[in-house]
N, C-alpha and C positions, 0 to 999 in steps of 0.2 A: 682757558680754552676760548678760542674766538670762532668767528663764523667759518673760517677756512677749516678749522679742526672739525666743526660740526658737519661740514660738507664731506670731508674725508670719511668720517664715521658713517654717514648716511650711505655713501658708496660701498663701504666695506660691509655694511649690514645687508645690502642687496646681494653682494657676492664678495666674500672675504678673499677670493683668489684674484680679484681685479689687479692687474699689474700696476705698479706705482707710476709707470710712464703714462698709462691711460688715466689714472686718477689725476696726475699733474695736468694733463691736457684738459680734462673736464673742469678742473678747479682753477686753472690758470697759473700754476706754479711748476717748478722743475721737479723731476723725479727725485733728486737728492733732497729737496725740501720736503717732499711727501715722506720719504724714508725717515728723515730726522723728526718730523712731526709724529709719525706713527710710533717711532722708538720712544719719544717723550711721553706720548699718551699711554704706552705700555708701562713705562717706568713709573708714571704718576698713578697708575691703577685705573685710569679712565677706561682703557680697553683692558678687560680682564683676560680674555682668551679669544681665539678664533675657533669657530665651530662649524659643524655641518648640519644643515636642516635637511631632513629627509621626508620623502613621501612614500612610505613603505606600503601603503594600502592597508596597514594595520588599523586597529581601533586605538585612537588617542583619547585620553580622558584626563580630567583634573579631579583628584581625590583630595577633598578638604578634610583636615583632621583637627579636632578639638582635643587638646591634651590637658592633663591636670595642672593645677596652679604651681605645684612644687616640682614640675618636670624640667630637667635641663634640656631646653629645646635645641641648643646647639648640638649636644650629643645625640639627641633623637634624630635630628636632620642628617647628621653624619651617617648614622646607621641606615636610615631610609635611602640615602643617596647611593649606598652600596648595592641596592636591589637592582638586578639587571635590567628590568623593564622601565625603571625610573629615569626619565630624561633630565628633569629639573626638580629641585626641592626649594620651595620658597618659604621663608618665615614671614608671616603677614600679620597685619592688624585687622581687627574686626571680629566677626563671629567665629572664624576659624583661626587657628594658630599656625598651622603648617599646610601648604598645598603641594601635592605631588603632581607633576605632569608626567603621565605614563604613556608608553607605546607598547601595546600588547597585540598578539596575533588575532585575538577575537574577544568578544565580550566575556567569555569564560575566563580568559586571562585577566581581564580587568576585575572580574568578580573574585578571582583568587587573591589578587593584591588587596582588595578591600578586606577580605577575610583575614589575610596576614596582618594588615594594619590594625584591625579590630582586636586581634589576639595580643597585641602589645599592651603591656600593663599601663603604659603612659597614655594611651588613647582612650578618650571617653566617648567620642562619637565621630561619625564620618558623614560626608555628603559628597556625592559624585556627580560630575557633569561630563557627558560625552562631548568631545570636540568634533563638531560637524564640518568645519572648514577653518583653515588657518592661512593667514597672510602675514608675511614678515614685513615689519615697518621700517 
């Protein structure tokens, strides 16, 4: 991955729907070259997916989970990712093992998710942070 690839990724992070012709003009390469580079970045797994960032007016939060030492965190993450309000599941290092980024209608919805998480046998403790403002890098 070179500087041109990084510029393409930066533009796509701002707006994944940016036409390849516009990306090419901004980066100084042809539309076909942009297409080939994006295809390669997808094939190599550098770009995992294209997604939509929303501003729903809902309450967004990060729910940090500490799980038992004998827990299959991959299976636990797969299960949590199926919850409708969960936008993202991260396996992390540090005090927590798993972080959920959630989008709920209100704080009651966030509280319901916290309760559901605490009811899982694998979960030992939780810590929650409300997201006050979000910027896409």
